[in-house]
C-alpha positions in Angstrom: 82.4 123.5 107.2 85.6 121.6 106.5 87.3 119.2 108.9 89.6 121.0 111.2 88.0 124.4 110.5 88.3 126.5 113.7 85.1 128.2 114.8 86.5 129.8 117.9 90.1 129.8 119.0 90.7 129.7 122.7 90.4 133.3 123.9 88.8 134.4 120.7 85.9 136.8 120.4 82.6 135.0 119.7 81.1 137.0 116.9 78.6 134.4 115.8 76.8 131.4 117.3 76.7 128.2 115.3 74.0 125.6 114.9 75.3 122.4 113.2 72.9 120.6 110.9 75.2 117.8 109.5 78.6 119.0 110.8 79.8 118.0 114.3 81.9 120.5 116.3 84.4 119.6 118.9 85.1 121.7 122.0 88.6 121.0 123.3 90.5 122.2 126.3 94.1 123.2 125.4 97.0 122.8 127.8 100.0 125.1 128.0 102.2 122.5 126.3 99.9 122.3 123.4 98.2 119.0 124.2 94.4 119.0 124.1 91.5 116.8 124.9 87.8 117.0 124.0 85.5 118.4 126.7 82.3 118.6 124.7 80.9 117.7 121.3 78.1 119.7 119.5 75.9 118.4 116.7 72.3 119.0 115.6 71.1 118.9 119.2 72.7 122.1 120.2 74.8 125.2 119.3 78.3 126.5 119.8 79.1 129.7 121.5 75.7 130.2 123.0 76.6 131.1 126.6 79.7 133.1 125.4 77.5 135.1 123.0 74.8 135.6 125.7 77.4 137.0 128.1 79.4 138.9 125.4 82.5 137.0 126.4 85.5 135.4 124.7 85.6 131.7 124.1 87.6 129.8 126.8 87.9 126.7 124.7 88.9 126.0 121.1 86.0 124.9 118.9 86.5 123.3 115.5 84.7 121.2 113.0 85.4 117.6 113.8 83.1 116.1 111.1 82.6 118.1 108.0 79.2 119.3 107.0 76.8 122.2 107.2 75.8 124.6 110.0 73.7 127.7 110.4 75.2 130.7 112.1 73.7 133.8 113.7 75.5 137.1 114.7 76.1 137.2 118.4 74.5 140.6 118.7 71.2 139.3 117.0 71.3 136.3 119.4 71.5 138.6 122.4 68.7 140.8 121.1 66.5 137.8 120.7 67.3 136.6 124.3 66.2 139.9 125.6 63.0 140.0 123.5 61.9 136.4 124.3 61.7 135.0 127.8 60.7 131.6 126.2 63.9 131.6 124.1 66.0 132.6 127.2 64.4 129.7 129.1 65.2 127.3 126.3 68.9 128.4 126.4 68.9 127.9 130.2 67.5 124.3 129.8 70.1 123.6 127.1 72.9 124.9 129.4 71.7 122.6 132.2 71.7 119.5 129.9 75.1 120.5 128.5 76.6 120.8 132.0 75.1 117.5 133.1 76.6 115.8 130.0 80.0 117.3 130.7 79.9 116.0 134.3 78.9 112.6 133.1 81.8 112.5 130.7 84.3 113.5 133.4 83.3 110.4 135.3 83.3 108.3 132.1 86.9 109.2 131.3 88.0 108.1 134.7 85.8 105.0 135.2 85.3 103.4 131.8 87.8 101.8 129.5 88.9 102.9 126.0 86.7 100.4 124.3 83.6 101.6 126.1 84.4 105.2 125.5 85.0 104.7 121.8 81.7 102.8 121.4 80.0 105.6 123.3 81.5 108.3 121.2 80.6 106.6 117.9 77.0 106.2 119.1 76.8 109.9 120.1 78.3 110.9 116.7 75.5 108.9 114.9 73.0 110.8 117.1 74.5 114.1 116.3 74.8 113.6 112.5 71.5 111.7 112.1 73.3 109.0 110.1 75.3 105.8 110.8 77.9 106.8 108.2 80.3 109.7 108.6 83.8 110.9 107.9 86.2 110.4 110.8 90.0 109.9 111.2 91.8 107.8 113.8 93.7 111.0 114.9 90.4 112.6 115.8 89.1 109.5 117.5 92.2 109.5 119.6 91.7 113.1 120.7 88.0 112.5 121.5 88.6 109.4 123.6 91.8 110.7 125.2 94.0 107.7 124.2 97.0 107.0 121.9 96.3 106.6 118.2 97.8 103.1 118.3 95.1 102.2 120.9 92.4 103.6 118.5 93.8 101.6 115.6 93.7 98.4 117.6 90.1 99.1 118.8 88.9 100.0 115.3 90.4 96.8 113.9 88.7 94.8 116.7 85.3 96.5 116.0 85.7 95.7 112.3 86.5 92.0 113.0 83.4 91.8 115.2 81.2 93.3 112.5 80.3 96.4 114.5 81.7 98.9 112.0 83.1 99.4 108.5 86.1 101.7 108.5 88.5 102.6 105.7 90.5 105.8 105.0 88.5 108.0 107.3 85.1 106.7 106.2 83.2 105.3 109.3 80.0 103.3 109.1 78.2 101.7 112.1 77.0 98.3 110.9 75.5 96.8 114.0 74.0 99.6 116.2 72.4 97.2 118.9 75.7 95.3 119.3 77.7 98.6 119.6 75.3 99.7 122.3 76.2 96.6 124.4 79.9 97.5 124.1 79.4 101.2 125.1 79.1 102.3 128.7 75.9 103.8 130.2 77.1 107.3 129.3 75.9 106.9 125.7 72.3 106.4 126.9 72.6 109.3 129.4 73.7 111.7 126.6 70.9 110.5 124.3 68.3 111.0 127.0 69.6 114.5 128.0 69.2 116.0 124.5 66.7 113.8 122.7 64.3 113.2 125.7 64.4 109.4 125.9 66.7 106.6 127.0 67.5 103.8 124.6 66.5 100.5 126.1 67.0 98.2 123.1 
């Protein structure tokens, strides 16, 4: 999957479900004036279009590849057949939906209560979780969308993180250099997201 590749346009029919392996997908809510902000992120811990496919519904949000990489996909019809055939699979989908809803609620609070520095640190940690690596491709434009701030704010924060030895960043190539220190900058929401999907809270 290439950066910016649209998986589902808002209002689009969900013909397949996607399970990222190294790519990271972004779910954004689009306003009438064209502005948009991230409402969810999907990496190797989950899948895109799961509930839409289960209910044979159109996608309410726009979903696109935020970080390039690979993903598996399955026809929505085959996904629905498997849900009907396997109660255990249906239960797993239900548990994932609960965790996803809890994460979304956490991030609504995060966007209101925590500052841009904390949100950027949280988002970088979550991206490392979702890609399984501390180095990934990421532009400042996307970081601005994901954290809901101006690109100039992201530029200043990225420069500050570089000066403090937290990250290495150049021409869209991001690498986290000091994970423990970045965790001290991030808000509690990074740990909550990690626990919801990976089953444990980071305490170091």
